SEVEXKE-825072 format. One record per residue (C-alpha): chain; x, y, z; residue number from 1; residue in one letter. Coordinates in Angstrom, 1 decimal, padded with zeros to 4 digits. Each point is the difference from the previous one (the first is absolute). Example, Ala and Ser with C-alpha at 12.3 -4.5 7.8 and 13.67 -1.06 7.14 Angstrom:
! residues 2
[pt "A",[012.3,-004.5,007.8],1,"A"];
[pt "A",[001.4,003.4,-000.7],2,"S"];
***
This chain:
! residues 180
[pt "A",[087.5,093.0,112.0],1,"M"];
[pt "A",[000.2,002.0,003.2],2,"A"];
[pt "A",[001.7,003.4,-000.2],3,"T"];
[pt "A",[003.3,000.0,001.8],4,"L"];
[pt "A",[000.9,002.9,002.2],5,"T"];
[pt "A",[003.2,001.9,-000.5],6,"V"];
[pt "A",[001.4,-001.8,003.1],7,"I"];
[pt "A",[-000.8,-003.4,-001.6],8,"D"];
[pt "A",[001.7,001.1,-003.2],9,"E"];
[pt "A",[003.1,001.0,001.8],10,"N"];
[pt "A",[000.0,-003.3,001.8],11,"I"];
[pt "A",[-000.5,-001.8,-003.3],12,"R"];
[pt "A",[003.0,001.7,-001.5],13,"Q"];
[pt "A",[002.2,-000.8,003.0],14,"L"];
[pt "A",[-001.0,-003.6,-000.2],15,"R"];
[pt "A",[000.9,-000.1,-003.7],16,"Q"];
[pt "A",[003.4,001.5,001.0],17,"G"];
[pt "A",[000.5,-002.8,002.6],18,"I"];
[pt "A",[-001.0,-002.6,-002.6],19,"D"];
[pt "A",[002.5,001.4,-002.5],20,"L"];
[pt "A",[002.9,000.4,002.5],21,"V"];
[pt "A",[-000.5,-003.5,001.2],22,"D"];
[pt "A",[000.5,-001.3,-003.6],23,"R"];
[pt "A",[003.2,002.0,-000.5],24,"L"];
[pt "A",[003.5,-001.2,000.6],25,"T"];
[pt "A",[002.2,002.1,002.2],26,"D"];
[pt "A",[002.0,001.1,-003.0],27,"Q"];
[pt "A",[-003.1,001.2,-001.9],28,"L"];
[pt "A",[-001.1,001.9,003.1],29,"Y"];
[pt "A",[003.3,001.6,000.7],30,"Q"];
[pt "A",[001.5,000.7,-003.4],31,"T"];
[pt "A",[000.4,003.6,-001.2],32,"T"];
[pt "A",[-001.4,000.0,-003.5],33,"V"];
[pt "A",[002.2,002.2,-002.1],34,"G"];
[pt "A",[000.4,001.8,-002.2],35,"P"];
[pt "A",[-003.8,000.9,-000.1],36,"C"];
[pt "A",[-000.3,000.2,003.8],37,"F"];
[pt "A",[002.4,000.8,002.8],38,"N"];
[pt "A",[-002.1,-002.0,002.5],39,"T"];
[pt "A",[-001.3,-003.5,000.3],40,"G"];
[pt "A",[-003.3,-001.7,000.9],41,"V"];
[pt "A",[000.8,-000.1,003.7],42,"G"];
[pt "A",[000.7,003.7,000.2],43,"M"];
[pt "A",[-003.4,000.7,-001.6],44,"H"];
[pt "A",[-001.7,-002.4,002.3],45,"F"];
[pt "A",[001.6,001.6,003.0],46,"R"];
[pt "A",[-001.0,003.4,-001.2],47,"H"];
[pt "A",[-003.7,-001.1,-000.3],48,"I"];
[pt "A",[000.1,-001.3,003.6],49,"L"];
[pt "A",[001.6,003.2,001.2],50,"D"];
[pt "A",[-003.0,002.0,-001.3],51,"Y"];
[pt "A",[-002.5,-002.3,001.7],52,"Y"];
[pt "A",[002.0,000.3,003.3],53,"S"];
[pt "A",[000.0,003.8,-000.2],54,"C"];
[pt "A",[-003.8,000.0,-000.6],55,"F"];
[pt "A",[-000.7,-002.4,002.9],56,"L"];
[pt "A",[002.3,001.9,002.3],57,"A"];
[pt "A",[-001.6,003.4,-000.7],58,"G"];
[pt "A",[-003.7,-000.9,-000.6],59,"I"];
[pt "A",[-001.0,001.4,003.4],60,"D"];
[pt "A",[001.9,003.3,-000.3],61,"R"];
[pt "A",[002.2,000.8,-003.0],62,"S"];
[pt "A",[001.3,-002.1,-002.8],63,"I"];
[pt "A",[003.6,000.7,-001.1],64,"D"];
[pt "A",[001.0,-002.1,-003.0],65,"Y"];
[pt "A",[003.5,001.5,000.1],66,"D"];
[pt "A",[000.6,-001.6,003.5],67,"A"];
[pt "A",[000.6,-003.4,-001.6],68,"R"];
[pt "A",[002.0,-002.6,001.9],69,"E"];
[pt "A",[001.9,-001.2,-003.1],70,"R"];
[pt "A",[000.9,-003.3,001.6],71,"N"];
[pt "A",[002.5,-001.5,-002.4],72,"E"];
[pt "A",[-000.7,-003.5,001.4],73,"L"];
[pt "A",[-003.4,000.1,-001.6],74,"L"];
[pt "A",[001.7,000.7,-003.4],75,"S"];
[pt "A",[002.2,-003.1,000.4],76,"R"];
[pt "A",[-001.9,-002.5,002.1],77,"D"];
[pt "A",[-003.1,-001.4,-001.7],78,"R"];
[pt "A",[-001.3,-001.7,003.2],79,"S"];
[pt "A",[000.2,003.3,002.0],80,"R"];
[pt "A",[-001.8,001.9,-002.8],81,"A"];
[pt "A",[-002.7,-002.6,-000.1],82,"M"];
[pt "A",[-000.3,000.1,003.8],83,"G"];
[pt "A",[-000.2,003.8,000.0],84,"K"];
[pt "A",[-002.7,-000.3,-002.8],85,"S"];
[pt "A",[-002.1,-002.4,002.1],86,"R"];
[pt "A",[000.2,002.3,003.1],87,"R"];
[pt "A",[-001.0,003.0,-002.2],88,"T"];
[pt "A",[-003.0,-002.0,-001.3],89,"I"];
[pt "A",[-001.0,-000.8,003.6],90,"D"];
[pt "A",[000.2,003.7,000.9],91,"E"];
[pt "A",[-002.1,000.9,-003.1],92,"L"];
[pt "A",[-002.5,-002.7,000.7],93,"D"];
[pt "A",[-000.7,001.5,003.5],94,"V"];
[pt "A",[-000.9,003.3,-001.7],95,"L"];
[pt "A",[-003.0,-001.6,-001.7],96,"R"];
[pt "A",[-001.9,-000.1,003.2],97,"F"];
[pt "A",[000.4,003.7,000.9],98,"Q"];
[pt "A",[-003.2,001.7,-000.9],99,"S"];
[pt "A",[000.3,003.2,-002.1],100,"G"];
[pt "A",[003.8,-000.4,-000.2],101,"L"];
[pt "A",[000.3,000.6,-003.8],102,"L"];
[pt "A",[-001.6,003.5,000.4],103,"E"];
[pt "A",[002.2,000.9,003.0],104,"S"];
[pt "A",[002.2,003.0,-000.6],105,"R"];
[pt "A",[003.8,-000.3,000.3],106,"V"];
[pt "A",[002.9,002.3,-000.6],107,"M"];
[pt "A",[002.7,-000.9,-002.4],108,"V"];
[pt "A",[003.4,001.5,000.4],109,"R"];
[pt "A",[001.3,001.2,-003.4],110,"D"];
[pt "A",[003.6,001.1,-000.2],111,"N"];
[pt "A",[-000.5,001.0,-003.6],112,"E"];
[pt "A",[-002.7,002.6,000.9],113,"R"];
[pt "A",[001.1,003.3,001.3],114,"D"];
[pt "A",[-002.5,002.4,001.6],115,"D"];
[pt "A",[002.2,003.0,-000.7],116,"G"];
[pt "A",[002.0,-000.2,003.2],117,"T"];
[pt "A",[002.6,-002.4,-001.2],118,"G"];
[pt "A",[-001.5,-002.8,002.1],119,"K"];
[pt "A",[-001.9,-003.1,-001.1],120,"P"];
[pt "A",[-003.7,000.6,-000.2],121,"S"];
[pt "A",[-002.2,-002.9,001.0],122,"P"];
[pt "A",[-003.1,-000.8,-002.1],123,"C"];
[pt "A",[-003.4,-001.2,001.0],124,"H"];
[pt "A",[-001.1,-003.4,-001.2],125,"S"];
[pt "A",[-002.2,-003.0,001.1],126,"T"];
[pt "A",[000.9,-003.5,001.0],127,"V"];
[pt "A",[-001.9,-001.2,-003.0],128,"G"];
[pt "A",[001.9,002.3,-002.4],129,"R"];
[pt "A",[003.3,-001.1,001.4],130,"E"];
[pt "A",[-001.0,-003.7,-000.4],131,"L"];
[pt "A",[-000.8,000.7,-003.6],132,"K"];
[pt "A",[003.5,001.7,-000.4],133,"F"];
[pt "A",[001.6,-003.1,001.6],134,"L"];
[pt "A",[-001.8,-002.3,-002.3],135,"L"];
[pt "A",[001.0,002.0,-003.1],136,"S"];
[pt "A",[003.6,000.3,001.3],137,"H"];
[pt "A",[000.2,-003.8,000.6],138,"T"];
[pt "A",[-001.4,-000.9,-003.5],139,"V"];
[pt "A",[002.5,002.5,-001.5],140,"H"];
[pt "A",[002.9,-001.6,001.7],141,"H"];
[pt "A",[-001.3,-003.5,-000.7],142,"F"];
[pt "A",[000.0,000.9,-003.7],143,"A"];
[pt "A",[003.6,001.0,000.2],144,"I"];
[pt "A",[000.8,-003.2,001.8],145,"I"];
[pt "A",[-001.8,-002.0,-002.7],146,"A"];
[pt "A",[002.2,001.7,-002.6],147,"M"];
[pt "A",[003.2,-000.7,002.0],148,"M"];
[pt "A",[-001.0,-003.6,000.2],149,"L"];
[pt "A",[-000.8,-000.4,-003.6],150,"R"];
[pt "A",[003.4,001.5,-000.9],151,"I"];
[pt "A",[001.5,-002.8,002.1],152,"Q"];
[pt "A",[-002.1,-002.6,-001.8],153,"G"];
[pt "A",[-002.5,-000.6,002.8],154,"F"];
[pt "A",[-003.7,000.4,-000.8],155,"E"];
[pt "A",[-002.1,001.3,002.9],156,"P"];
[pt "A",[-003.7,-000.6,000.4],157,"F"];
[pt "A",[-002.0,001.1,-003.0],158,"E"];
[pt "A",[-001.8,002.8,001.9],159,"E"];
[pt "A",[002.9,001.0,002.2],160,"F"];
[pt "A",[000.6,003.7,-000.1],161,"G"];
[pt "A",[-003.2,000.8,-001.8],162,"I"];
[pt "A",[-002.7,002.2,001.5],163,"A"];
[pt "A",[-003.3,-001.6,000.8],164,"A"];
[pt "A",[-001.8,002.5,-002.3],165,"S"];
[pt "A",[002.3,-001.1,-002.9],166,"T"];
[pt "A",[-000.7,-003.6,000.7],167,"I"];
[pt "A",[-003.7,000.6,000.0],168,"E"];
[pt "A",[000.2,002.0,-003.2],169,"C"];
[pt "A",[001.9,-002.8,-001.7],170,"R"];
[pt "A",[-002.6,-002.5,001.1],171,"R"];
[pt "A",[-002.8,002.1,-001.4],172,"R"];
[pt "A",[001.8,000.5,-003.3],173,"Y"];
[pt "A",[000.7,-003.7,-000.3],174,"A"];
[pt "A",[-003.6,-000.9,000.8],175,"T"];
[pt "A",[-001.3,002.6,-002.5],176,"A"];
[pt "A",[002.5,-001.3,-002.7],177,"K"];
[pt "A",[-001.0,-003.6,000.7],178,"H"];
[pt "A",[-003.8,000.8,-000.3],179,"E"];
[pt "A",[000.4,002.3,-002.9],180,"G"];
***
C-alpha cells in the first residue's frame, strides 16, 4: 500500500465528512445535541472548514486561525457545507504539485501567546506541520460528531472520527489475535 501524504490524508478526511453529511437528514445536521453538547453536527463541520479556510488563506504569508469566517449558513445548510468541502479539497489537491511545500516555513498568528509586550506573538511553523495539525483537528471534531450522532441514534461509518494510526493499530492487533 502506498504511503499517503499529509495532504492526501486531509483530503481523505474531508471526503469522509462529505460522505457522512450526504447521509444525514437536515435535522440530524442542524440539531443542537443537549445536554452533553451546546452545539450540533453542522456547527462542528463549519468549524473544521473554517480552519482549512484560514490555513489556505494564509499559507503564503501568515496563518491566523482566529480569523475564522464563522458562516452560519455552513452550520445549517448541508449542501453548502458539502460544496465548501469540495472546494477545499480542490485547493488542497493543487498543493500536492508544489515541490518542497511541506517544508516551507510559515508564520502562525497566536492570540494566546504573549511576547511580554501584551501583543500576540506569532510562532514559526511549516506548511507540513500545519497540515498535520489540521488533520488532527479534523479527526478530533469528527470523533465529537460521531458521538453526537450516536446519541441521536445514527451510526456513522465504522472508522469515522478515528485516527489512521489507531485504525492501523487495531488492524495489526486483530491480525495478531487471529493468527495467534
